[in-house]
VEXDREN-445137 format. One line per field, with one value per residue (C-alpha): residue number from 1; x, y, z; chain. Coordinates in nm, 4 decimals. Example, Ala and Ser with C-alpha at 12.3 -4.5 7.8 and 13.67 -1.06 7.14 Angstrom:
% VEXDREN-445137
k [1; 2]
u [1.2300; 1.3670]
v [-0.4500; -0.1060]
w [0.7800; 0.7140]
c [A; A]
This chain:
% VEXDREN-445137
k [1; 2; 3; 4; 5; 6; 7; 8; 9; 10; 11; 12; 13; 14; 15; 16; 17; 18; 19; 20; 21; 22; 23; 24; 25; 26; 27; 28; 29; 30; 31; 32; 33; 34; 35; 36; 37; 38; 39; 40; 41; 42; 43; 44; 45; 46; 47; 48; 49; 50; 51; 52; 53; 54; 55; 56; 57; 58; 59; 60; 61; 62; 63; 64; 65; 66; 67; 68; 69; 70; 71; 72; 73; 74; 75; 76; 77; 78; 79; 80; 81; 82; 83; 84; 85; 86; 87; 88; 89; 90; 91; 92; 93; 94; 95; 96; 97; 98; 99; 100; 101; 102; 103; 104; 105; 106; 107; 108; 109; 110; 111; 112; 113; 114; 115; 116; 117; 118; 119; 120; 121; 122; 123; 124; 125; 126; 127; 128; 129; 130; 131; 132; 133; 134; 135; 136; 137; 138; 139; 140; 141; 142; 143; 144; 145; 146; 147; 148; 149; 150; 151; 152; 153; 154; 155; 156; 157; 158; 159; 160; 161; 162; 163; 164; 165; 166; 167; 168; 169; 170; 171; 172; 173; 174; 175; 176; 177; 178; 179; 180; 181; 182; 183; 184; 185; 186; 187; 188; 189; 190; 191; 192; 193; 194; 195; 196; 197; 198; 199; 200; 201; 202; 203; 204; 205; 206; 207; 208; 209; 210; 211; 212; 213; 214; 215; 216; 217; 218; 219; 220; 221; 222; 223; 224; 225; 226; 227; 228; 229; 230; 231; 232; 233; 234; 235; 236; 237; 238; 239; 240; 241; 242; 243; 244; 245; 246; 247; 248; 249; 250; 251; 252; 253; 254; 255; 256; 257; 258; 259; 260; 261; 262; 263; 264; 265; 266; 267; 268; 269; 270; 271; 272; 273; 274; 275; 276; 277; 278; 279; 280; 281; 282; 283; 284; 285; 286; 287; 288; 289; 290; 291; 292; 293; 294; 295; 296; 297; 298; 299; 300; 301; 302; 303; 304; 305; 306; 307; 308; 309; 310; 311; 312; 313; 314; 315; 316; 317; 318; 319; 320; 321; 322; 323; 324; 325; 326; 327; 328; 329; 330; 331; 332; 333; 334; 335; 336; 337; 338; 339; 340; 341; 342; 343; 344; 345; 346; 347; 348; 349; 350; 351; 352; 353; 354; 355; 356; 357; 358; 359]
u [2.1302; 2.0242; 1.9510; 2.1710; 1.9190; 1.6214; 1.5596; 1.3636; 1.6799; 1.8522; 1.7123; 1.8401; 1.7099; 1.8804; 2.0981; 1.9023; 1.5859; 1.7372; 1.5654; 1.2831; 1.0801; 0.7154; 0.7183; 0.3367; 0.3532; 0.6287; 0.3515; 0.2699; 0.6293; 0.7300; 1.1019; 1.0747; 1.0216; 1.3616; 1.3112; 0.9703; 1.1164; 1.3561; 1.0817; 0.7613; 0.5701; 0.5822; 0.4364; 0.0939; 0.0129; -0.3388; -0.2087; 0.1036; -0.1174; -0.2312; 0.1136; 0.2053; 0.5841; 0.5616; 0.4501; 0.7742; 0.7352; 0.3701; 0.4555; 0.7034; 0.4515; 0.1137; 0.0009; 0.0265; -0.1731; -0.5010; -0.6867; -0.9496; -0.6746; -0.4652; -0.7555; -0.7164; -0.3423; -0.2807; 0.0016; -0.1900; -0.3874; -0.1460; -0.0424; -0.4053; -0.5123; -0.2238; -0.1626; -0.4577; -0.7708; -0.9872; -0.9049; -0.9671; -1.2738; -1.4600; -1.5745; -1.2155; -1.1156; -1.2615; -0.9993; -0.7051; -0.5681; -0.4197; -0.7738; -0.8851; -0.9350; -1.1597; -1.3500; -1.4139; -1.5341; -1.7738; -1.9127; -1.9924; -2.1578; -2.3734; -2.2930; -2.5530; -2.3337; -2.0235; -1.9094; -1.9138; -1.8221; -1.4684; -1.4466; -1.4928; -1.1802; -0.9688; -0.7235; -0.7092; -1.0829; -1.1472; -1.2237; -1.4940; -1.6420; -1.6772; -1.8782; -2.0926; -2.1224; -2.4571; -2.2837; -2.0124; -2.0039; -1.8894; -1.7791; -1.5323; -1.4303; -1.3167; -1.0461; -0.9248; -0.5555; -0.5919; -0.5697; -0.8332; -1.0808; -1.0790; -1.2313; -1.5286; -1.5637; -1.5673; -1.8339; -2.0437; -1.9509; -2.2727; -2.4732; -2.2355; -2.2377; -2.6180; -2.6985; -2.4389; -2.6856; -2.7742; -2.6383; -2.4304; -2.2463; -2.2681; -1.9106; -1.7630; -1.5766; -1.4626; -1.3085; -1.1632; -0.9864; -0.8162; -0.6987; -0.3317; -0.2279; -0.4067; -0.2042; -0.5050; -0.7479; -0.6385; -0.7900; -1.1372; -1.0812; -0.9198; -1.2022; -1.4872; -1.3569; -1.6026; -1.9041; -1.8566; -2.1158; -2.0498; -1.9938; -1.7090; -1.5050; -1.3538; -1.0884; -0.9701; -0.7019; -0.5095; -0.4631; -0.0966; -0.1645; 0.0103; -0.2614; -0.4979; -0.2909; -0.4760; -0.8002; -0.6528; -0.5409; -0.8891; -1.0560; -0.8019; -0.8836; -1.2535; -1.1852; -0.9854; -1.2829; -1.5225; -1.2792; -1.2663; -1.6467; -1.6188; -1.7008; -1.4986; -1.2692; -1.4285; -1.7630; -1.6273; -1.7144; -1.5850; -1.2304; -1.0261; -0.7329; -0.6091; -0.5516; -0.4054; -0.1532; -0.0227; 0.0060; 0.3712; 0.2830; 0.1003; 0.3783; 0.4580; 0.0846; 0.0524; 0.3491; 0.1926; -0.1231; 0.0325; -0.2733; -0.4759; -0.2197; -0.3166; 0.0141; -0.0740; -0.1045; 0.1796; 0.4063; 0.3435; 0.4306; 0.7424; 0.8275; 1.1834; 1.0559; 0.8020; 1.0777; 1.2999; 1.0207; 0.9396; 1.3127; 1.3218; 0.9941; 1.0079; 0.7301; 0.4911; 0.5936; 0.3359; 0.5577; 0.2842; 0.2319; 0.5895; 0.6905; 0.4727; 0.6517; 0.8048; 1.1252; 1.4870; 1.4942; 1.2040; 1.3658; 1.6797; 1.4554; 1.2781; 1.6112; 1.7196; 1.3932; 1.4342; 1.7983; 1.7005; 1.4198; 1.1578; 0.9340; 0.6529; 0.5885; 0.2592; 0.4494; 0.7169; 0.4347; 0.3557; 0.7289; 0.7715; 0.5435; 0.7487; 0.9737; 1.2298; 1.3486; 1.5337; 1.8262; 2.0100; 2.2323; 2.5495; 2.7432; 2.4767; 2.4858; 2.8667; 2.8554; 2.5916; 2.8086; 3.0910; 2.8977; 2.9632; 3.2540; 3.5252; 3.3270; 3.2248; 3.5768; 3.6870; 3.4260; 3.4666; 3.8489; 3.8785; 4.1591; 3.9131; 3.6968; 3.9935; 4.1260; 3.7908; 3.7813; 4.1329; 4.2629]
v [-0.8656; -0.8728; -1.2008; -1.2362; -1.4547; -1.2186; -0.9890; -0.7463; -0.6660; -0.4962; -0.1492; 0.0994; 0.4404; 0.7404; 0.9263; 1.2548; 1.0729; 0.9150; 1.0311; 1.1836; 0.8723; 0.8335; 0.4599; 0.4334; 0.5319; 0.2753; 0.0130; 0.1806; 0.1687; -0.1330; -0.0851; -0.0605; -0.4232; -0.4635; -0.1538; -0.2861; -0.6253; -0.4535; -0.2353; -0.4462; -0.2653; 0.0826; 0.0254; 0.0210; -0.3480; -0.3142; -0.1946; -0.4118; -0.7175; -0.6696; -0.6541; -0.9776; -0.9235; -0.8764; -1.2319; -1.3370; -1.0544; -1.1379; -1.5000; -1.3888; -1.1648; -1.3371; -1.1556; -0.8224; -0.9372; -0.7688; -1.0834; -0.9063; -0.7272; -1.0443; -1.2235; -0.9684; -1.0500; -1.2446; -1.4409; -1.5359; -1.8402; -2.1306; -1.9608; -1.9171; -2.2597; -2.4534; -2.2492; -2.0238; -2.1819; -2.0274; -1.6866; -1.7792; -1.5878; -1.8207; -1.5371; -1.4304; -1.7802; -1.7183; -1.4468; -1.6877; -1.8639; -2.1259; -2.2161; -2.3314; -2.7012; -2.5990; -2.3558; -2.6171; -2.8607; -2.5986; -2.5210; -2.8938; -2.9161; -2.6028; -2.3165; -2.0995; -2.0830; -1.9779; -1.6157; -1.5169; -1.1622; -1.2518; -1.5407; -1.2884; -1.1103; -1.4356; -1.4411; -1.8246; -1.8638; -1.7520; -2.1025; -2.1296; -1.7891; -1.8890; -2.1933; -1.9853; -1.6593; -1.5768; -1.5706; -1.3123; -1.0028; -0.7525; -0.4808; -0.7327; -0.8820; -0.5341; -0.5691; -0.9110; -0.9178; -1.2102; -1.0906; -1.3433; -1.1554; -0.8766; -1.1138; -1.1651; -0.7936; -0.7365; -0.9956; -0.8123; -0.4613; -0.3654; -0.4435; -0.2452; 0.0546; 0.0584; 0.0018; 0.1861; 0.2514; -0.1114; -0.2311; -0.5074; -0.2534; 0.0567; 0.0550; -0.1233; 0.1706; 0.2950; -0.0409; -0.0958; 0.2316; 0.1411; -0.2016; -0.1318; -0.4923; -0.6223; -0.5222; -0.5745; -0.3344; -0.0463; -0.2236; -0.1624; 0.2030; 0.2572; 0.0699; 0.2441; 0.5760; 0.7911; 0.5730; 0.5642; 0.7705; 0.7145; 0.9578; 0.7434; 0.8213; 1.1183; 0.8670; 0.7951; 1.0652; 0.8386; 0.5644; 0.5346; 0.4235; 0.6462; 0.5598; 0.7805; 1.0965; 1.2234; 1.1784; 1.3609; 1.6506; 1.6744; 1.7010; 1.9594; 2.1785; 2.1438; 2.2436; 2.5525; 2.6632; 2.6249; 2.8081; 3.0974; 3.1068; 3.1547; 2.8041; 2.7085; 2.4107; 2.2347; 2.2258; 2.0398; 1.6732; 1.3475; 1.4683; 1.5109; 1.7489; 1.6675; 1.3016; 1.3946; 1.6247; 1.3270; 1.1086; 1.0630; 0.9944; 1.3288; 1.5620; 1.6995; 1.7533; 1.9327; 2.1600; 2.2484; 2.3584; 2.4824; 2.6885; 2.3727; 2.2055; 2.1378; 2.2069; 1.9949; 1.6888; 1.7872; 1.7915; 1.4138; 1.3378; 1.1229; 1.2023; 1.3532; 1.6267; 1.7226; 1.7326; 1.9340; 2.1903; 2.2170; 2.2559; 2.5632; 2.6906; 2.6086; 2.8569; 2.6076; 2.3099; 2.1962; 2.0335; 1.8386; 1.6585; 1.6574; 1.4357; 1.1560; 1.1799; 0.8386; 0.9353; 0.9824; 1.3213; 1.4487; 1.3154; 1.5213; 1.8387; 1.7206; 1.6325; 2.0042; 2.0995; 1.8245; 1.9130; 2.2786; 2.1836; 2.3399; 2.0314; 2.0119; 1.7028; 1.6489; 1.6472; 1.4062; 1.1618; 1.1483; 1.1219; 0.8202; 0.6235; 0.6966; 0.4020; 0.6532; 0.7535; 0.4239; 0.3312; 0.0060; -0.1151; -0.1843; -0.3115; -0.5710; -0.6716; -0.6871; -0.9220; -1.1347; -1.1766; -1.3046; -1.6313; -1.7261; -1.4943; -1.7616; -2.0262; -1.7692; -1.6606; -2.0251; -2.0826; -1.7585; -1.7694; -2.1460; -2.1958; -2.3245; -2.0226; -1.7838; -1.9354; -1.8673; -1.5081; -1.3929; -1.5945]
w [1.9286; 1.5623; 1.4010; 1.1015; 0.9250; 0.9798; 0.6819; 0.8974; 1.0876; 0.7969; 0.8900; 1.1437; 1.2542; 1.1008; 1.3462; 1.3280; 1.4450; 1.7539; 2.0729; 1.8607; 1.7774; 1.8851; 1.9722; 1.9558; 1.5848; 1.5086; 1.4781; 1.1471; 1.0260; 0.8046; 0.8752; 1.2555; 1.3459; 1.5077; 1.7196; 1.8244; 1.8998; 2.1454; 2.2863; 2.2731; 2.5437; 2.3893; 2.0453; 1.8755; 1.8105; 1.6640; 1.3218; 1.3504; 1.3812; 1.0284; 0.8691; 0.6800; 0.7138; 1.0844; 1.1479; 1.3122; 1.5636; 1.6314; 1.6888; 1.9528; 2.1253; 2.1060; 2.4166; 2.2222; 1.9186; 1.8345; 1.7275; 1.5240; 1.3269; 1.3047; 1.1321; 0.8535; 0.8185; 0.4918; 0.6610; 0.9796; 0.8692; 0.9577; 1.2808; 1.3885; 1.2714; 1.4391; 1.7587; 1.8383; 1.6660; 1.9285; 1.7834; 1.4257; 1.2961; 1.0517; 0.8273; 0.7512; 0.6501; 0.3090; 0.2413; 0.2822; -0.0287; 0.2126; 0.3318; -0.0075; 0.0821; 0.3666; 0.1426; -0.1298; 0.1399; 0.2726; -0.0690; -0.1271; 0.2123; 0.1896; -0.0408; 0.1383; 0.4469; 0.2642; 0.3106; -0.0578; 0.0341; 0.1477; -0.1015; -0.3837; -0.2523; -0.2487; -0.5391; -0.5405; -0.5596; -0.9151; -1.0384; -0.7658; -0.8498; -1.2127; -1.1099; -0.8802; -1.0643; -0.9095; -0.5648; -0.6572; -0.4518; -0.7090; -0.4700; -0.3217; -0.6493; -0.7469; -0.4800; -0.6025; -0.7015; -0.9439; -1.3086; -1.4080; -1.1874; -1.4500; -1.7087; -1.4738; -1.4279; -1.8086; -1.8534; -1.6026; -1.7247; -1.9054; -1.5868; -1.3698; -1.6077; -1.6395; -1.2731; -1.0660; -0.7779; -0.7230; -0.3861; -0.5507; -0.7666; -0.5430; -0.4244; -0.7202; -0.8753; -0.5339; -0.4600; -0.8102; -0.8018; -0.4771; -0.6279; -0.7048; -0.6737; -0.9874; -1.2947; -1.5230; -1.3423; -1.5624; -1.8625; -1.7083; -1.6733; -2.0122; -2.1916; -2.0061; -1.8737; -2.0794; -1.9826; -1.6071; -1.4272; -1.0561; -0.7654; -0.6425; -0.9506; -0.7694; -0.6603; -1.0141; -0.9712; -0.7367; -1.0045; -1.1177; -1.4732; -1.7231; -1.9800; -1.7751; -1.8068; -2.1155; -1.9226; -1.6296; -1.8479; -2.0100; -1.6744; -1.5515; -1.8482; -1.7736; -1.4163; -1.5210; -1.7381; -1.4464; -1.2165; -1.4703; -1.4458; -1.0679; -0.9589; -0.6511; -0.6865; -0.3860; -0.5667; -0.8667; -0.8125; -0.9551; -0.9859; -0.6676; -0.7239; -0.3740; -0.4628; -0.8040; -0.6203; -0.4367; -0.7500; -0.8559; -1.2218; -1.2532; -1.1497; -1.4982; -1.5541; -1.2171; -1.2782; -1.6237; -1.4476; -1.1243; -1.0073; -0.9382; -0.7137; -0.3558; -0.1753; 0.1278; -0.0928; -0.3234; -0.0142; 0.0145; -0.3523; -0.3656; -0.7297; -0.7393; -0.9660; -0.6951; -0.4269; -0.6456; -0.7069; -0.3361; -0.2594; -0.4884; -0.3407; 0.0346; 0.1118; -0.0551; 0.1666; 0.4262; 0.6870; 0.8609; 0.5385; 0.4116; 0.7020; 0.5448; 0.2125; 0.1373; -0.0329; 0.0774; -0.1006; 0.1041; 0.4281; 0.3524; 0.3657; 0.6789; 0.8425; 0.8392; 1.0164; 1.2765; 1.3537; 1.3912; 1.6265; 1.3963; 1.3871; 1.6415; 1.8583; 1.6642; 1.3416; 1.4813; 1.5462; 1.1728; 1.0948; 1.3150; 1.0940; 0.7818; 0.6700; 0.5291; 0.8745; 0.8566; 0.6461; 0.5603; 0.8321; 0.6361; 0.9377; 0.9894; 0.6174; 0.6286; 0.9277; 0.7666; 0.4640; 0.6823; 0.7322; 0.3637; 0.2787; 0.2938; 0.1076; -0.1553; -0.2123; -0.2411; -0.5032; -0.6894; -0.7103; -0.7764; -1.0263; -1.2937; -1.2660; -1.2375; -1.5583; -1.7384; -1.6170; -1.6751; -1.9732]
c [A; A; A; A; A; A; A; A; A; A; A; A; A; A; A; A; A; A; A; A; A; A; A; A; A; A; A; A; A; A; A; A; A; A; A; A; A; A; A; A; A; A; A; A; A; A; A; A; A; A; A; A; A; A; A; A; A; A; A; A; A; A; A; A; A; A; A; A; A; A; A; A; A; A; A; A; A; A; A; A; A; A; A; A; A; A; A; A; A; A; A; A; A; A; A; A; A; A; A; A; A; A; A; A; A; A; A; A; A; A; A; A; A; A; A; A; A; A; A; A; A; A; A; A; A; A; A; A; A; A; A; A; A; A; A; A; A; A; A; A; A; A; A; A; A; A; A; A; A; A; A; A; A; A; A; A; A; A; A; A; A; A; A; A; A; A; A; A; A; A; A; A; A; A; A; A; A; A; A; A; A; A; A; A; A; A; A; A; A; A; A; A; A; A; A; A; A; A; A; A; A; A; A; A; A; A; A; A; A; A; A; A; A; A; A; A; A; A; A; A; A; A; A; A; A; A; A; A; A; A; A; A; A; A; A; A; A; A; A; A; A; A; A; A; A; A; A; A; A; A; A; A; A; A; A; A; A; A; A; A; A; A; A; A; A; A; A; A; A; A; A; A; A; A; A; A; A; A; A; A; A; A; A; A; A; A; A; A; A; A; A; A; A; A; A; A; A; A; A; A; A; A; A; A; A; A; A; A; A; A; A; A; A; A; A; A; A; A; A; A; A; A; A; A; A; A; A; A; A; A; A; A; A; A; A; A; A; A; A; A; A; A; A; A; A; A; A; A; A; A; A; A; A; A; A; A; A; A; A]
């Protein structure tokens, strides 16, 4: 029975997916926790062990936990510390904001034994990194979600730009591009976009910063010139059209230069304009990729294929990991509301409030 107080129980599988789910793939689905709770023996727990919002489910099934993966779970610290300290990997401690008292104590004891790699990733450790700037691992700071981390990056920027091949900076741009959780990261790209000379910059096309659209268009125009000269698209480096084709902010740009679109990747693009275009041009849809498209509009197109039996078992595996095969369980939400319905009505329609509303 669903727990009315558990927010993870608000989802239910869409009718057209019943009897078609690959339970092993549900471990990758962030809306499948109730189904997994009911069927704990037939799901993939290694990936699930890393999911912060699956903590309640992991606490109920400790025998299923992949401990190495669980140590990478941002919500696991107190559970590990209090109940399973034997599975707590010391090196991952430095990632946890909750472990800050322990970290500060370790730095005072012996800063040489501190794992500065993971500490550079810790969003609560910026004040410590400022005090120990020489210990910062810049490739990991690039993944830090704290906006103040960007100030440290800017202070180091000249060194990063001039020495991209040094080990301490080698993966900086690759990691920074993948950091979608820090709202200030885009400042670094906007301020330095024309100065960055790094082979990892091919990933820049997956950034969802509208300020980068002029740069994207400039690069597309350069690509078209090269293609006209007979240079194959696959040989044009530092700009990945496949990643751009997935990017929801770039759809208008992609449709403007339609001949560069990678249709496999475009089939994953959740932008409603992309879905509308594919609906009008179904011959361009790549269904093995379309099933991974995280939008309700895309699932309506996939639904027709599933009902007709035109989706292979292999494709159904990919579909089972897509959160959009689930929908809100309104009956569950209605019943949950019943707990406070009477009291809410009494408060809302109290004579004093009624008087204020209606007179």
